[in-house]
N, C-alpha and C positions, 0 to 999 in steps of 0.2 A: 702095451708094448709096441714099440715102433721098431721095425727091422727092415733093413735094405743095405744097398752097397754103398760104400763111402766115395764121396767126391771131395777130394782134398785140395784146399787152396791155402794161400799164405795170408800175410797181414794185409790190412787196409783194403778190403773188398768194399768199394763204395756203391752207393745207390745208383750212380750213373752207369756202373757195369751191370748191376742187376736189373735195372729199367732204363735203358739207353734213351736219352733225351730226343733222338730223332724219331723215335717210335711212340712217344708219350700220347699222341693224339689218335693213335690207332686202337683198334679193339684189343682188349686184354690178351686174348689168344694169340694175336700177332705179336704184341710186345713181348709176351713170354718166350716166343721163339728166338728172341735175341738176348735173352737173359744170360749173362756171363760170357757172351760171345768174344769180348775183348780179351779174356784170359783163358777161355776154354771154348773154341769155336763150335765143338760138337756137343756141348752140355745139353742143350735143349732137345736134341734128337736122341741123346743117350740116356737121359735120366728117366727113371720109372717111378711109379707110385710107391712111396715109402722109402725111397732112397734118402741118405743122410748126407748133408754138407758138413765137412769138418774143416775149420779154418782157424787162423791165427788170431791176432788181436785186431780190434777195430773193425769188426764185421759190420757193414751197413753204415759206415761213416758218410758224410756228405749231406745232400738235401734231405728233407723230411718226407719225401714222396712215399706214400703208401703202396704205390704200384711195385716197389721193390720186393716187398713181402708177397704182394698179390701175385706177381709173376711166378715166384717159387711155389706158391699154393696152386696156381694154375697148372704148373708142370708136374705136380704130385709129390714135391719134396715132403718127406715125412717130419723131419726136423733139421735144425742147424745147431751144431755144436761149435763153439768158438771160444778162444781164450778170453775175449771180451767183445762187447757189442756197443755200437753207438746208442745211446739212451733212447733216442727217438725211434730208431729202427726196432729195438728190443720191444718197446711198448706197442708200435705198429704191428709188429709180427704177432704178438699175443692177442691184441684186439681183434686181429683178422683170423685167428685161429691156427696160427703156425707155431708149434713149440720151438723154443730157443733155450738152450742150456749153456752155461758157462762151464767149460772144461778146460782146466789150467794147462795140462800137458799131453795133448793127444799125439805125441811125436811118432809113436810106432805105427799108427793107423796109416795104411797105404790105400791109394785109390783102388777101388774095386773089392775091397774086403768087406765082409758082411759085418755090420754093426747092429747091435741090438740096444735099444735105449728105453729105460723105464723112467718116465718123466716124474713119477711120484716119488721114487727113492733116489733118482740121480744116477743110478747104475747104468754104466755103459760097457757092454760086453763086446769083445772081439774074439769070437770063437777061434779063428785061425791062429791066433797068437796065444790062446788060453789066457787072455788078459781081461781084467775088469778095471775100469776107471771109475772114479766117483766125481760126477758133475754136481753142481748145485742143483738140488731138486727144485722143481717148480712148486711154489706154495700152494696149498689146497684151494684157496679161493681163486687162483689163476688156473688151476687144473679144472675147476668147475667151469670156468669161462671157456677154456679150450674145448672141454667135453660138449658144450652147447654150440660149438662152432665159431666162436668169437664173441666180442663185446655186444654187438646189436642183438644177435640171437639170444644171448644170455639175458640181456635186459628185458627183451620181450617175454621171455619165459618167466622172469621174476615178477614182472608187472601183471602178467596173466594170472599168476598164482595168487597175487594179492587181491585182484579184483574178482576172482572166481569163487 
């Protein structure tokens, strides 16, 4: 279960906003401090471990930079809920260990509300509104990948089990 405050954004949040080009050659910790600053200048200083991003359609559009998902992970984002994701961002996020779920209509969720997400069932609860939403659950094989911390740790674990 992932639980945290909601940070709510609209459509077409692109990778240039998540990982601004001007900071791409800087260490990840520094890059992450500029994540989303073009749409929310205080995001990096306000987000806490486990918080949830709720967005519209096209989250992660743009370039295929992995740093977009890495910046969110570095800041402690627990998961991203969006109406739709750019395919490359979606897979980069999962490969790096960031849960991302498709949620069709999160209209009632407002910034700061507590959101509880069960990635196995897709249940998204908003206690303040006494509402439950149904997101598309993450398939079991991808849940295993997330539990292991992403694709590389997952593959290391699998290969170690085979050779041991």
